[in-house]
C-alpha positions in Angstrom: 78.5 226.1 15.1 76.7 223.3 17.0 75.6 224.3 20.3 77.6 224.0 23.8 77.8 221.3 26.0 77.8 221.3 29.7 77.9 218.5 31.9 75.6 217.4 34.7 75.5 215.0 37.5 71.9 214.1 36.3 69.6 215.1 33.6 66.6 217.0 35.3 62.9 215.2 34.6 61.4 217.8 34.0 60.6 220.3 31.4 63.1 223.3 32.6 66.4 223.7 34.1 68.6 225.9 36.3 72.1 225.8 35.4 74.3 227.1 38.0 77.9 226.3 40.1 80.7 226.4 37.9 79.2 224.9 34.9 76.5 227.8 35.6 79.3 230.5 36.0 80.5 228.8 32.5 77.8 229.0 30.7 76.4 232.6 31.6 79.9 234.6 32.1 81.9 232.6 30.2 80.4 232.1 27.0 77.7 234.8 27.9 74.8 232.8 26.5 71.4 234.6 25.6 68.1 234.1 26.1 66.6 232.5 23.0 70.7 230.6 22.4 70.5 226.8 22.6 72.7 224.4 24.9 72.8 220.9 25.5 73.5 218.7 28.9 74.8 215.6 29.7 75.5 213.4 32.3 78.5 212.1 31.0 77.1 208.6 30.2 74.9 208.6 27.1 72.2 210.9 28.1 71.5 214.3 26.8 69.1 217.1 26.4 69.0 219.9 24.2 67.3 223.2 25.9 66.4 226.8 25.1 67.9 229.4 27.8 64.8 231.5 28.8 66.7 233.8 31.4 70.3 234.8 32.8 71.4 235.9 36.0 74.6 236.2 37.3 76.5 232.7 37.1 73.2 230.9 36.5 70.5 230.4 33.7 67.3 229.2 33.5 66.6 226.7 30.0 63.4 224.6 29.0 64.3 221.4 27.7 63.4 221.1 24.0 64.4 217.5 23.4 66.3 214.4 24.9 68.1 211.4 23.5 70.6 208.9 24.3 73.9 207.9 22.7 74.8 204.1 23.2 78.0 203.3 24.3 80.5 202.6 21.8 81.5 198.8 21.2 84.4 197.7 21.0 85.4 200.2 23.9 88.8 201.3 23.4 91.2 202.1 26.8 94.7 203.2 26.8 97.5 202.5 29.0 98.8 206.3 28.5 102.9 205.8 30.0 103.1 209.0 32.7 104.9 211.8 31.0 106.5 215.0 32.3 105.5 218.4 32.3 102.3 218.8 30.5 102.4 216.5 27.5 100.4 213.6 29.8 97.5 216.4 29.8 98.2 217.1 26.6 97.9 213.1 25.2 94.6 213.2 27.5 93.2 216.2 25.8 93.7 215.0 22.4 92.6 211.3 22.7 89.2 212.3 24.4 88.5 214.5 21.7 89.6 211.8 18.9 86.7 209.3 20.9 89.0 207.0 23.6 86.7 205.4 26.2 89.0 204.8 29.1 92.6 206.1 29.9 94.6 204.2 32.3 97.9 206.1 33.9 100.8 203.7 33.5 103.6 203.7 36.1 106.3 202.7 33.1 109.9 202.2 34.2 111.2 204.5 32.2 108.9 207.4 33.4 110.8 210.4 34.3 108.0 211.3 36.5 106.2 209.2 39.3 103.3 210.0 41.0 103.8 209.0 44.6 101.4 209.9 47.5 99.1 213.0 47.4 101.5 214.0 44.0 99.7 210.9 42.6 96.3 212.1 43.2 96.5 215.9 42.5 97.8 214.8 39.4 95.3 211.9 38.5 92.9 214.6 39.4 93.6 216.9 36.8 94.2 214.3 33.8 90.3 213.8 34.5 89.7 217.5 34.8 91.4 217.7 31.3 89.1 214.9 30.0 86.1 216.5 31.0 86.9 219.8 29.7 88.2 218.0 26.5 84.7 216.0 26.3 82.9 219.0 26.4 84.7 220.9 23.9 83.8 218.0 21.5 80.3 217.3 22.4 80.8 213.8 23.3 77.8 212.4 25.7 80.3 209.5 27.3 82.5 210.8 29.6 85.7 208.9 29.5 87.0 207.6 32.1 90.6 207.9 34.1 90.6 204.4 35.8 92.3 203.2 38.5 95.3 204.4 41.3 97.3 207.4 40.0 100.1 205.0 38.5 99.1 201.6 38.0 101.9 199.1 37.6 102.8 197.0 34.5 101.6 194.0 36.0 97.7 195.2 36.5 98.1 196.6 32.6 99.1 193.8 31.7 96.4 191.8 33.3 93.5 194.2 32.1 95.6 193.2 28.5 94.6 189.4 29.7 91.4 190.2 29.6 90.6 191.8 26.7 89.8 191.3 23.1 92.8 192.4 21.5 95.7 194.4 23.0 98.4 196.2 20.9 101.6 198.1 22.1 102.7 200.6 20.1 106.2 200.1 19.2 108.7 201.3 16.5 110.6 198.3 15.8 107.3 196.3 15.2 106.9 194.7 12.1 102.6 194.3 12.0 101.0 197.9 11.5 97.8 199.1 13.5 95.9 199.6 10.2 95.7 196.4 9.2 95.8 193.7 12.2 92.4 192.7 12.9 90.3 193.9 15.3 87.9 192.2 17.6 84.1 193.1 17.0 83.2 193.2 20.9 85.0 193.7 24.2 87.9 196.3 24.8 90.8 197.2 22.6 93.5 198.0 25.1 96.9 200.3 23.8 99.5 200.8 25.3 101.7 204.2 25.0 105.0 204.3 26.2 106.6 207.4 28.2 109.1 209.7 26.7 112.2 206.6 27.3 109.8 204.2 25.7 109.3 200.8 26.5 111.5 198.6 28.4 112.3 195.3 26.9 110.6 193.1 30.3 107.5 195.4 30.2 107.4 194.6 26.2 107.8 190.4 27.3 105.1 191.0 30.3 102.5 192.5 27.9 103.8 190.0 25.5 103.1 187.0 27.5 99.3 188.6 28.7 98.5 188.4 24.9 99.5 191.6 23.8 101.0 191.9 20.0 103.5 195.0 19.4 102.2 197.6 16.3 103.6 200.3 14.2 101.8 203.5 12.9 104.2 204.3 10.7 108.2 205.5 9.4 108.0 208.1 12.0 108.5 207.9 15.5 105.9 210.0 17.7 106.3 211.5 20.8 104.0 210.3 24.2 102.2 212.6 23.8 100.6 212.6 20.4 101.1 208.6 19.7 97.9 207.6 21.2 95.5 210.0 19.6 97.0 208.7 15.8 96.8 205.4 17.2 92.9 206.5 18.3 92.3 207.5 14.9 93.2 204.9 13.1 90.8 202.6 14.5 88.3 205.5 14.7 88.2 204.9 10.9 88.5 201.1 11.1 85.5 200.6 13.6 83.4 202.8 11.4 83.3 205.4 14.3 84.6 208.1 11.7 
């Protein structure tokens, strides 16, 4: 089993490190790491440091840095505009998409989203998505932490502007003729994927996205839930872009 990964604000500059706070508690108390075991530190921006545990305390541990590394950011970047979903479906989508390699997630306030993020509720919901992405990145041993971008509930107009500036943009839609597995992909820039909420994407939204340059695509004959469509699409892209 690979060494567990812990996220830190900044990697240590010296040869030793003390891991405390929430990450130290998780390492020492939850995962119960012991002297001699290995761990991996990451700053969420590509930098990593492998370390060997030298001492364990209550909610804290000391470790000696054994090597350092850096992973380049993925090119092209893959951004998913995820329609806000009810219950825990949005968080399930964020978790799974992070594990398979999404670079950025944009919460989208689609017209057919059952749940609307307003005021403090929206801020808390967005923070929950960010926390979910953080934990999923650690589980997946990802040196890059996905960004949960924008306001708590980005508008269709904002998503359309993002599409207009992308190298390519695709809207997942069950009635599309083209398949994501065969469309041409850019070598650089951003690929924007749009995933609708439970009620689907409204005709006016499809028109707005098409006007900004997006193409509608499908994955296959099945109609997927909002919590699984994004991760399925990302899996297709990961294979096509050589990430997998």
